Wavefront OBJ file of the C-alpha trace (Angstrom):
o trace
v -9.532 -11.311 -21.234
v -6.983 -14.115 -21.430
v -7.831 -17.039 -19.169
v -5.389 -17.914 -16.432
v -3.810 -21.339 -16.254
v -2.315 -23.386 -13.462
v 1.168 -22.274 -14.499
v 2.972 -19.349 -12.896
v 3.414 -17.562 -16.214
v -0.337 -17.812 -16.812
v -0.960 -16.100 -13.487
v 1.514 -13.359 -14.400
v -0.193 -12.803 -17.760
v -3.589 -12.553 -16.125
v -2.392 -10.109 -13.470
v -0.734 -8.013 -16.186
v -4.020 -8.012 -18.103
v -5.884 -6.841 -15.010
v -3.305 -4.085 -14.477
v -3.712 -2.951 -18.083
v -7.498 -2.935 -17.658
v -7.146 -0.688 -14.591
v -4.618 1.638 -16.244
v -6.831 2.096 -19.308
v -9.877 2.843 -17.138
v -7.917 5.296 -14.980
v -6.742 7.199 -18.063
v -10.383 7.583 -19.135
v -11.549 8.846 -15.720
v -10.413 12.439 -16.161
v -11.063 13.697 -19.694
v -9.966 17.172 -20.678
v -12.049 19.430 -18.452
v -11.854 22.887 -17.025
v -10.532 24.371 -14.880
v -7.159 22.945 -15.909
v -5.803 24.081 -12.525
v -7.767 21.178 -10.984
v -7.943 18.482 -13.641
v -4.332 18.593 -14.840
v -2.896 17.698 -11.400
v -5.647 15.086 -10.921
v -4.723 13.444 -14.217
v -1.034 13.683 -13.354
v -1.566 11.950 -10.002
v -3.562 9.109 -11.562
v -1.122 8.433 -14.390
v 1.779 7.617 -12.056
v 2.983 4.110 -12.842
v 2.151 2.331 -9.607
v 1.792 -1.425 -9.150
v -2.024 -1.132 -8.993
v -1.949 -3.705 -6.203
v -5.205 -2.666 -4.557
v -7.449 -2.677 -7.653
v -5.942 -6.006 -8.741
v -6.849 -7.430 -5.326
v -10.427 -6.237 -5.867
v -10.631 -7.893 -9.280
v -9.064 -11.192 -8.165
v -11.258 -11.331 -5.071
v -14.295 -10.796 -7.261
v -13.202 -13.610 -9.561
v -12.917 -15.981 -6.591
v -16.659 -15.501 -6.067
v -17.643 -15.582 -9.738
v -17.643 -11.848 -10.540
v -16.187 -10.755 -13.889
v -13.491 -8.032 -13.724
v -15.547 -5.745 -15.967
v -18.502 -5.910 -13.582
v -16.520 -4.856 -10.520
v -14.143 -2.441 -12.247
v -15.709 0.699 -10.652
v -14.854 -0.728 -7.222
v -11.283 -1.436 -8.306
v -10.968 2.129 -9.572
v -12.475 3.455 -6.334
v -9.758 1.935 -4.147
v -6.956 3.035 -6.487
v -8.310 6.592 -6.685
v -8.602 6.642 -2.895
v -5.062 5.301 -2.552
v -3.824 8.031 -4.896
v -5.581 10.631 -2.736
v -3.717 9.378 0.334
v -0.384 9.562 -1.504
v -0.981 13.158 -2.616
v -1.745 14.255 0.935
v 0.980 12.045 2.473
v 3.558 13.750 0.255
v 2.459 17.145 1.573
v 2.660 15.976 5.191
v 6.057 14.342 4.655
v 7.428 17.219 2.534
v 8.370 14.652 -0.136
v 9.728 16.139 -3.360
v 9.501 12.944 -5.423
v 7.364 9.832 -5.715
v 8.051 6.979 -8.128
v 10.786 9.023 -9.754
v 8.539 12.017 -10.538
v 7.922 15.343 -8.781
v 5.067 15.111 -6.290
v 1.901 17.084 -7.005
v 2.644 19.788 -4.434
v 6.164 20.145 -5.846
v 5.078 20.345 -9.483
v 2.252 22.769 -8.623
v 1.831 23.951 -5.006
v 0.385 22.740 -1.701
v -3.013 24.343 -2.193
v -3.427 22.682 -5.577
v -2.327 19.333 -4.145
v -4.834 19.564 -1.282
v -7.626 20.356 -3.743
v -6.484 17.515 -6.011
v -6.650 15.108 -3.071
v -10.103 16.361 -2.065
v -11.414 15.726 -5.579
v -9.907 12.227 -5.668
v -11.471 11.379 -2.307
v -14.929 12.387 -3.557
v -14.394 10.562 -6.855
v -13.612 7.321 -5.015
v -17.013 7.417 -3.301
v -18.765 8.190 -6.586
v -17.072 5.214 -8.260
v -18.071 2.960 -5.377
v -21.698 3.995 -5.862
v -21.644 2.519 -9.389
v -21.321 -1.044 -8.128
v -24.367 -3.283 -8.690
v -24.352 -4.596 -5.118
v -27.526 -5.233 -3.143
v -25.817 -4.366 0.161
v -24.332 -1.111 -1.146
v -25.320 0.786 2.007
v -23.479 -1.822 4.104
v -20.448 -1.537 1.832
v -20.422 2.260 2.194
v -20.366 1.917 5.984
v -17.530 -0.581 5.698
v -15.712 1.798 3.342
v -16.048 4.661 5.803
v -14.704 2.433 8.593
v -11.665 1.814 6.396
v -11.205 5.565 5.868
v -11.420 6.143 9.628
v -8.848 3.454 10.388
v -6.484 4.732 7.721
v -6.669 8.291 9.065
v -6.061 6.996 12.597
v -3.021 5.102 11.341
v -1.678 8.163 9.585
v -2.181 10.230 12.737
v -0.229 7.652 14.766
v 2.540 7.606 12.152
v 2.902 11.381 12.472
v 2.747 11.218 16.275
v 5.514 8.608 16.307
v 7.857 11.128 14.672
v 8.020 13.143 17.897
v 8.104 10.171 20.276
v 11.280 8.367 21.313
v 9.610 5.376 22.985
v 7.648 3.706 20.182
v 7.492 -0.107 20.471
v 7.516 -2.582 17.588
v 4.034 -3.728 18.658
v 2.722 -0.162 18.418
v 4.309 0.159 15.009
v 2.664 -3.038 13.732
v -0.716 -1.852 15.022
v -0.167 1.417 13.146
v 0.591 -0.560 9.955
v -2.624 -2.538 10.399
v -4.521 0.749 10.178
v -2.491 2.865 7.771
v -1.584 0.139 5.264
v -3.672 -2.906 6.118
v -7.084 -1.240 6.266
v -7.251 -0.457 2.539
v -5.801 -3.846 1.557
v -8.442 -5.550 3.707
v -11.210 -3.499 2.106
v -9.886 -4.180 -1.395
v -10.114 -7.928 -0.842
v -13.494 -7.676 0.873
v -14.970 -5.609 -1.929
v -14.800 -8.499 -4.372
v -16.413 -10.754 -1.774
v -19.281 -8.289 -1.294
v -19.820 -8.190 -5.052
v -19.909 -11.985 -5.195
v -22.252 -12.369 -2.224
v -19.670 -14.222 -0.129
v -20.638 -15.190 3.444
v -19.303 -13.192 6.380
v -16.862 -15.953 7.381
v -15.071 -15.699 4.031
v -15.079 -11.906 4.166
v -13.391 -12.194 7.564
v -10.764 -14.517 6.054
v -10.056 -11.906 3.384
v -9.685 -9.276 6.110
v -7.032 -11.425 7.776
v -5.204 -11.901 4.471
v -5.234 -8.130 3.943
v -3.857 -7.468 7.435
v -0.942 -9.882 7.043
v -0.314 -8.671 3.521
v -0.200 -5.094 4.829
v 2.413 -6.007 7.435
v 4.559 -7.843 4.898
v 4.232 -5.016 2.382
v 5.177 -2.262 4.855
v 8.103 -4.120 6.407
v 9.386 -4.790 2.894
v 9.048 -1.043 2.215
v 11.052 -0.312 5.371
v 13.686 -2.788 4.227
v 13.909 -1.272 0.744
v 14.308 2.220 2.225
v 17.738 1.212 3.456
v 18.629 -1.700 1.164
v 17.045 -1.062 -2.276
v 19.423 -1.433 -5.207
v 16.953 -1.155 -8.111
v 16.689 2.352 -9.604
v 12.928 1.865 -9.956
v 12.609 2.273 -6.173
v 12.172 5.959 -7.004
v 13.102 7.310 -3.557
v 16.419 8.356 -2.000
v 17.991 5.458 -0.072
v 17.694 6.080 3.656
v 15.073 8.787 3.212
v 12.968 7.502 6.120
v 16.016 7.377 8.401
v 17.040 10.935 7.553
v 13.455 12.061 8.156
v 13.566 10.421 11.585
v 10.639 8.111 10.773
v 10.070 5.163 13.069
v 10.287 2.052 10.894
v 10.315 -1.643 11.747
v 14.031 -1.692 10.909
v 14.918 1.224 13.195
v 12.747 0.134 16.115
v 14.088 -3.426 16.114
v 17.654 -2.115 15.824
v 17.145 0.153 18.843
v 15.728 -2.769 20.860
v 18.771 -4.908 20.088
v 21.537 -2.282 20.107
v 23.949 -1.674 22.954
v 26.412 1.096 23.809
v 27.802 2.797 20.685
v 25.171 1.487 18.307
v 22.346 2.692 20.561
v 23.941 6.145 20.790
v 24.305 6.250 16.994
v 20.704 5.155 16.372
v 19.318 7.622 18.922
v 20.462 10.417 16.619
v 18.034 9.129 13.983
v 15.174 9.296 16.471
v 16.116 12.921 17.195
v 16.177 13.782 13.475
v 19.944 14.359 13.414
v 20.834 11.849 10.672
v 22.232 13.067 7.330
v 22.295 11.256 3.974
v 26.080 10.958 4.167
v 25.658 8.728 7.241
v 23.128 6.313 5.741
v 25.716 3.757 4.593
v 27.310 3.584 8.045
v 23.852 3.244 9.586
v 23.049 0.374 7.244
v 26.311 -1.348 8.182
v 25.519 -1.112 11.895
v 21.942 -2.312 11.448
v 23.074 -5.199 9.268
v 25.668 -6.261 11.863
v 22.894 -6.366 14.443
v 21.101 -8.895 12.215
v 18.069 -6.660 11.714
v 17.996 -6.787 7.904
v 17.826 -10.579 7.958
v 15.208 -10.418 10.707
v 13.111 -8.029 8.608
v 13.359 -10.362 5.600
v 12.174 -13.223 7.813
v 9.300 -11.105 9.132
v 8.177 -10.435 5.543
v 8.266 -14.184 4.849
v 6.359 -14.960 8.051
v 3.503 -12.530 7.411
v 3.371 -13.628 3.769
v 3.066 -17.237 4.952
v 0.176 -16.324 7.264
v -1.614 -14.596 4.356
v -1.095 -17.506 1.949
v -2.134 -20.047 4.588
v -5.554 -18.391 4.819
v -6.081 -18.682 1.072
v -6.833 -22.367 1.719
v -10.079 -21.329 3.440
v -11.435 -19.745 0.246
v -13.180 -21.433 -2.718
v -10.306 -22.951 -4.672
v -9.736 -22.183 -8.324
v -7.584 -20.213 -10.770
v -8.306 -16.864 -9.086
v -6.997 -18.117 -5.726
v -3.954 -19.435 -7.570
v -3.365 -16.025 -9.130
v -3.786 -14.312 -5.754
v -1.321 -16.740 -4.209
v 1.137 -15.989 -7.020
v 0.699 -12.229 -6.540
v 1.268 -12.402 -2.771
v 4.401 -14.466 -3.342
v 5.790 -11.946 -5.849
v 5.100 -9.020 -3.501
v 7.236 -10.603 -0.797
v 10.156 -10.706 -3.242
v 9.800 -7.248 -4.774
v 12.897 -5.096 -5.161
v 11.232 -1.731 -5.823
l 1 2 3 4 5 6 7 8 9 10 11 12 13 14 15 16 17 18 19 20 21 22 23 24 25 26 27 28 29 30 31 32 33 34 35 36 37 38 39 40 41 42 43 44 45 46 47 48 49 50 51 52 53 54 55 56 57 58 59 60 61 62 63 64 65 66 67 68 69 70 71 72 73 74 75 76 77 78 79 80 81 82 83 84 85 86 87 88 89 90 91 92 93 94 95 96 97 98 99 100 101 102 103 104 105 106 107 108 109 110 111 112 113 114 115 116 117 118 119 120 121 122 123 124 125 126 127 128 129 130 131 132 133 134 135 136 137 138 139 140 141 142 143 144 145 146 147 148 149 150 151 152 153 154 155 156 157 158 159 160 161 162 163 164 165 166 167 168 169 170 171 172 173 174 175 176 177 178 179 180 181 182 183 184 185 186 187 188 189 190 191 192 193 194 195 196 197 198 199 200 201 202 203 204 205 206 207 208 209 210 211 212 213 214 215 216 217 218 219 220 221 222 223 224 225 226 227 228 229 230 231 232 233 234 235 236 237 238 239 240 241 242 243 244 245 246 247 248 249 250 251 252 253 254 255 256 257 258 259 260 261 262 263 264 265 266 267 268 269 270 271 272 273 274 275 276 277 278 279 280 281 282 283 284 285 286 287 288 289 290 291 292 293 294 295 296 297 298 299 300 301 302 303 304 305 306 307 308 309 310 311 312 313 314 315 316 317 318 319 320 321 322 323 324 325 326 327 328 329 330 331 332
């Protein structure tokens, strides 16, 4: 694997190499097996061209503590397979027809097949985790299950918010910490476990994952209404039309008065249509919420990068710093 340098392009090359390593390993996970009714949708779900953020975090975290990517690869695959499982089931719950520009599993096949596909992926993630040569594997499994619990709690809150009209921004951020942050925290911790890092440094990685999760989700909320790149792969304003409580919507409601509040309340009640998204964006932008969201992404990214200084310094920390910086600027 190409060594990383102190230059930004070197970090990019290394991260691309790690992504290619993960993609190749994922493609080898599900060979041609029967019944095709199970393994074809599983293979389809895994081949979606995601950013592979979570497995890359595992590999970089491992490198910080002297672990070669090849030695911790099963753990990186475990978190990506688990993440894919959550997406398959999320798409069913949200009735999403597309993800990353492709039909979702339940759309291409059916809901029963998608549920079974997700079940298999969930089990596979645990099996992959068991392949890690870690002395404290039983401790890691308990930590992994805690992550699963938190993520499910976050998803439950996200669904509950859809029928509530009084969700606060603080509640929303706490939901993000569970639904999005929990797996990012675990991904960073996994490399530390493999490298025998002390608890204090594992805690630092947890904090980085939490702030990274907030920045990542708020950026997602921002892109839902402001994305211009076709690679976004979702209809603009889809969350608004679905009546989902996002950082953007909740902050806009807090700040709005009179006509704007009346307009935004229709989103909360699920009365928004795609033809009204542009007008909604205009109103939210006039309230200053889009700029506020961009600043919130920068703030949480800063908190994450600040904590990198507490870790053993070296090329891997530099690459992680580069990756976090790029995520805060993503356009799809």
